Structure formats: C-alpha cells, structure tokens
C-alpha positions in Angstrom: 0.0 0.0 0.0 1.1 3.5 -0.7 -0.2 6.9 0.2 -1.5 8.8 -2.8 -1.0 12.2 -1.0 2.1 12.8 1.1 0.4 15.6 3.2 0.1 14.3 6.8 -3.4 13.6 8.2 -3.8 15.6 11.4 -7.2 15.3 13.1 -8.3 16.7 16.4 -9.1 14.2 19.2 -12.8 13.5 20.0 -14.1 14.9 23.2 -14.7 12.4 26.0 -16.5 12.6 29.2 -14.2 12.9 32.3 -14.8 9.3 33.4 -14.0 8.0 29.9 -11.0 10.3 29.6 -9.6 9.0 33.0 -10.2 5.4 31.8 -8.4 6.1 28.5 -5.4 7.7 30.3 -5.0 4.7 32.6 -5.5 2.3 29.6 -2.8 4.1 27.6 -0.4 4.0 30.6 -0.8 0.2 30.8 -0.2 -0.2 27.0 2.9 1.9 27.1 4.5 -0.6 29.5 4.8 -3.2 26.8 2.5 -2.9 23.8 2.9 0.6 22.4 5.6 3.3 22.4 5.5 7.1 22.3 5.8 8.5 18.8 6.4 12.0 17.3 4.7 11.4 14.0 3.1 14.1 11.9 -0.1 11.9 11.6 -2.8 11.9 14.2 -6.2 10.1 14.2 -8.9 10.4 16.8 -9.7 7.7 19.3 -13.0 6.9 21.1 -14.1 4.3 23.5 -16.8 1.7 22.8 -18.4 0.0 25.9 -18.2 -3.7 26.1 -21.4 -5.6 26.7 -21.8 -6.0 30.4 -20.4 -2.5 31.1 -17.4 -1.2 33.0 -14.9 -2.1 30.3 -14.2 -0.2 27.1 -12.5 -1.0 23.8 -10.3 1.8 22.4 -11.1 2.4 18.7 -8.9 4.6 16.4 -10.6 6.2 13.4 -8.3 5.8 10.3 -10.9 6.9 7.7 -8.9 9.8 6.4 -5.7 7.8 6.2 -7.5 5.0 4.4 -9.0 7.4 1.9 -5.4 8.3 0.9 -4.2 4.7 0.5 -3.8 3.2 -2.9 -3.6 -0.6 -2.8 -1.1 -2.2 -5.1 -2.9 -5.3 -6.3 -1.1 -8.5 -7.1 -2.6 -11.7 -8.3 -3.0 -14.4 -5.6 -1.0 -17.6 -6.2 -2.7 -20.8 -6.8 -3.6 -22.2 -3.4 -2.6 -25.8 -4.4 1.0 -24.7 -4.9 1.2 -23.6 -1.2 0.4 -27.2 -0.1 2.9 -29.0 -2.5 
C-alpha cells in the first residue's frame, strides 16, 4: 500500500466525558508498558471508547478513515492455493 497524497493527516481528538478520559489515560499507561511506544509522528487520528457488553470495560477504537482514503492498494494476483500445499 502507498499513500496517494504525502500531506500528513492531522485530526483533532474527539471529546470524551471525564470518566471515559480517565479510563483512557489509565489504559494508555498500561499499554505503554509493553504494547505501544510514544511517537512524534506528523499523523494523528482520533480515538474513542466503545463500551463492552456488560459495562465497565471499554474497547479503544482509532478512526483511520482519512488515512484509508489516501491509501492506494497495489494489487497483485494471488498464487494458486494448491502450490502452497505441495
């Protein structure tokens, strides 16, 4: 995949209620300990929280719509699946 436009995508974060913002800050702190790392990229996409069924726990979702609009997919033919098993 390649970006068709080299201008960085910079979107403002979505507003969250104070309890959700606190949850998100704590969640990010736990992720920084081993899953993600800080970055100084020119790109930024908004994030929001989706409640899990049962309540109390949220899933963090990042909106990449604007980045995806600028992606051009380089298509290649798929190999014959039989050749993968021989």
